[in-house]
C-alpha positions in Angstrom: -255.2 30.8 210.6 -257.0 33.4 209.7 -254.1 36.1 210.1 -252.1 34.0 208.0 -254.9 34.3 204.9 -254.4 37.8 205.5 -250.7 38.0 205.2 -250.7 36.0 202.3 -253.4 38.1 200.6 -252.0 41.2 201.8 -248.9 40.4 200.3 -250.3 38.8 196.8 -253.0 41.9 196.1 -253.1 44.5 198.4 -249.3 45.3 199.0 -248.2 43.9 195.7 -244.1 44.2 195.8 -244.1 45.0 192.3 -247.6 46.9 191.6 -248.0 48.8 194.7 -244.6 49.0 196.5 -242.7 49.7 192.9 -240.1 46.7 193.7 -238.6 43.9 191.3 -239.3 46.3 188.5 -236.4 44.9 186.3 -237.7 41.6 185.8 -241.2 42.8 185.3 -240.0 45.4 182.4 -237.8 42.6 181.5 -239.2 39.5 181.0 -242.8 40.1 180.6 -242.8 39.7 176.7 -244.4 36.3 177.2 -246.5 34.5 179.5 -244.4 30.8 179.6 -241.8 33.2 180.5 -243.2 35.1 183.2 -244.6 32.2 184.8 -241.2 30.5 184.9 -239.5 33.4 186.2 -242.2 34.1 189.0 -241.8 30.5 189.9 -238.0 31.2 190.4 -238.9 34.4 192.2 -241.5 32.6 194.7 -238.6 29.5 195.5 -236.4 32.7 196.1 -238.1 34.2 198.3 -239.6 31.4 200.4 -235.9 30.4 201.1 -235.1 33.9 201.8 -238.1 33.7 204.4 -236.4 30.8 205.7 -232.9 32.0 205.5 -233.9 35.5 207.1 -236.1 33.7 210.1 -232.8 31.3 210.8 -230.8 34.5 210.9 -232.9 36.6 213.0 -233.6 33.5 215.3 -230.2 32.4 215.7 -227.4 35.0 214.4 -228.5 38.2 214.3 -229.3 38.7 218.5 -225.7 38.4 218.9 -224.3 40.2 215.9 -227.3 42.7 214.6 -224.6 44.8 212.6 -224.4 41.8 210.5 -228.1 41.9 209.0 -227.7 43.7 205.8 -225.1 41.6 204.8 -226.2 38.4 205.4 -229.1 39.0 203.6 -227.1 39.9 200.6 -225.0 36.9 201.0 -228.1 34.4 201.5 -230.0 36.0 198.3 -226.9 35.4 196.2 -226.0 32.4 197.1 -229.2 31.6 196.5 -229.3 32.9 192.8 -226.4 31.1 192.4 -228.2 27.9 193.4 -231.2 28.4 191.0 -229.3 29.4 188.2 -227.3 26.6 188.5 -230.2 24.3 188.6 -232.1 26.0 185.9 -229.2 25.7 183.4 -228.8 21.9 183.9 -232.6 21.2 184.3 -233.7 23.5 181.2 -231.0 25.3 179.3 -233.8 26.5 176.9 -235.6 28.7 179.9 -231.8 29.7 180.7 -231.2 31.2 177.5 -235.0 32.8 177.5 -234.6 34.2 181.0 -231.4 35.7 179.6 -229.8 38.2 182.2 -232.6 38.5 183.9 -232.0 35.0 186.0 -228.8 36.3 187.6 -230.6 39.9 188.3 -233.0 38.3 191.1 -229.8 38.5 193.3 -230.2 42.4 192.9 -233.8 42.3 192.9 -234.8 44.6 195.6 -238.3 42.6 196.0 -235.7 40.0 197.5 -234.2 42.2 199.9 -237.0 44.0 200.6 -238.5 40.6 201.8 -235.9 40.0 204.1 -236.2 43.5 205.4 -240.1 43.4 205.6 -240.2 40.4 207.6 -237.5 41.6 210.0 -239.3 44.9 211.0 -242.6 43.3 211.3 -241.3 40.5 213.6 -242.8 37.7 211.8 -242.1 34.3 212.7 -241.3 31.2 210.8 -244.9 30.7 209.7 -245.9 33.8 209.2 -242.7 34.7 207.0 -243.4 31.7 205.0 -247.0 33.1 204.0 -245.6 36.9 203.7 -243.0 35.0 201.4 -245.5 32.5 199.4 -247.9 35.7 199.2 -244.8 37.9 197.6 -244.2 35.4 195.2 -247.6 35.0 194.2 -247.9 38.8 193.7 -244.9 39.3 191.8 -245.8 36.2 189.7 -249.7 38.0 189.0 -247.8 41.0 188.0 -245.6 39.1 185.6 -248.4 36.9 184.2 -250.7 40.5 183.8 -247.8 42.5 182.1 -247.0 39.2 179.6 -250.7 38.7 179.2 -251.6 42.4 177.9 -248.0 42.6 176.2 -248.9 39.8 173.9 -252.1 41.4 173.0 -250.9 44.6 171.8 -248.4 42.6 169.2 -252.0 42.3 167.5 -253.4 46.0 167.9 -252.4 48.5 165.9 -250.8 50.8 168.2 -249.8 54.3 167.2 -245.3 54.3 166.8 -245.4 56.9 169.1 -246.3 54.4 171.8 -244.4 51.3 170.7 -242.1 49.8 172.8 -241.1 50.9 176.1 -243.5 53.5 175.9 -246.3 51.0 175.7 -244.6 48.9 178.7 -244.9 51.7 180.7 -248.4 53.0 180.2 -249.4 49.3 180.8 -247.3 49.2 184.1 -248.7 52.5 185.3 -252.4 51.5 184.5 -251.9 47.9 186.3 -250.4 49.8 189.5 -253.2 52.2 189.3 -255.5 49.3 189.4 -253.7 47.7 192.2 -253.6 50.4 194.2 -257.6 50.6 194.2 -256.9 47.7 196.9 -254.8 49.8 199.4 -258.2 50.5 201.3 -258.8 46.9 201.4 -257.6 45.4 204.7 -258.1 48.8 206.5 -261.8 48.9 206.4 -262.4 45.5 207.6 
């Protein structure tokens, strides 16, 4: 059980997909203006990452040993299908959230964090349970990054920021600072 917790914590903090591996930057920059929207986008990503992990395990176990040349294309098809399902469900359940997320919801399909998860899980040889912990950790890490960025951006709206640093310049400064902070966790697991 200890190894599973380390996989979860490593994916969430030490090897955070967004702040340490620089995957999933499009929703990180685009949907991180409000905490509420960031939380919902994070939840959608956790769901897609978890189901992608299950699908990758299934494909790696039962299909790809017989056709390994289909690995990348099969991962892409699974991810695109999952995102379409999530988009349809959110549009039906919460049209307001669907409008808030806008173009960033279908962009989960091209979110390299989702494809990266399937590839990392395969390359590391994770089984079903390890892959699920890895996916949940990656999703929680992405949600953490989104919420941290959104909360800082909301606070900067109330601050006097020099005109030169407003807009995307400030977003990039915040993202760089968050990334540096998370890079400090890099030696955490290797020293224990």
